C-alpha positions in Angstrom: 3.5 11.1 -12.1 2.4 8.2 -14.2 4.6 5.6 -15.8 3.4 4.3 -19.0 4.6 1.2 -20.5 5.3 0.7 -24.2 4.8 -3.1 -25.3 6.4 -2.5 -28.5 10.0 -3.5 -27.7 12.1 -0.1 -26.7 15.2 -1.1 -25.7 15.1 2.4 -23.5 12.0 4.0 -22.2 10.9 7.4 -23.9 9.5 10.3 -22.0 6.3 11.3 -23.4 4.0 13.9 -21.6 0.4 13.0 -21.6 -1.9 14.9 -23.3 -4.8 16.7 -21.3 -7.7 14.7 -21.1 -11.6 15.8 -21.2 -13.6 16.5 -18.0 -16.2 14.8 -19.4 -17.2 12.5 -22.4 -20.9 13.5 -23.1 -21.5 15.1 -26.4 -17.6 14.0 -27.4 -16.8 11.4 -30.2 -15.0 8.3 -28.7 -13.6 5.8 -30.9 -13.2 2.5 -29.8 -10.3 0.5 -31.4 -10.7 -3.2 -31.2 -6.8 -4.6 -32.0 -8.3 -8.2 -33.1 -7.2 -10.3 -29.7 -9.9 -12.6 -29.0 -12.5 -11.1 -26.7 -11.7 -7.4 -27.3 -15.1 -7.3 -28.8 -17.0 -8.5 -26.2 -15.6 -5.4 -23.8 -16.0 -3.1 -26.4 -19.3 -4.0 -27.0 -20.3 -3.4 -23.3 -18.5 -0.3 -23.3 -20.0 1.1 -26.2 -23.4 0.3 -24.4 -22.2 2.4 -21.4 -21.0 5.2 -23.2 -24.1 5.5 -25.5 -26.3 5.4 -22.7 -24.5 8.6 -21.1 -24.6 10.5 -24.6 -21.5 9.9 -25.9 -21.0 9.3 -29.7 -19.1 6.1 -30.6 -17.3 5.1 -33.5 -16.0 1.6 -33.9 -12.5 0.5 -35.6 -10.9 -2.5 -35.7 -6.9 -3.4 -36.4 -6.6 -6.3 -39.1 -4.1 -7.9 -36.9 -3.0 -7.5 -33.4 0.6 -8.5 -34.5 1.5 -5.4 -36.0 0.8 -1.3 -35.3 -2.5 0.0 -36.8 -2.0 1.2 -40.5 -1.6 5.0 -41.0 -4.9 5.5 -42.9 -6.7 3.6 -40.2 -4.9 5.9 -37.4 -5.7 9.0 -39.6 -9.0 8.3 -39.8 -9.2 7.8 -36.1 -7.6 11.1 -35.6 -9.5 13.2 -37.7 -13.1 11.8 -36.6 -12.9 11.3 -32.9 -11.8 13.1 -29.8 -10.8 10.5 -27.5 -9.4 6.9 -28.2 -9.9 3.4 -26.1 -8.1 0.8 -27.2 -9.4 -3.0 -26.4 -6.5 -5.1 -25.1 -8.0 -8.2 -24.2 -7.5 -12.3 -24.6 
């Protein structure tokens, strides 16, 4: 069992079941979400290089600010266009 902490300030934890993970990323579309914190783009730039070299289709996204959740239209676009999402949390 894994424990995932939610940084949104919940007063009590919520049980959430993990979604199934793909066995391989090659040929899949992976969204890289920059949450707009300092140096998050550095991490994602390198990750994009590595994923692309392994045959992954990469789409880049950026939240307007790290202080708020991603806008609904951005979340919808990511959900429609990507099979996997990696979110950069850097400072």
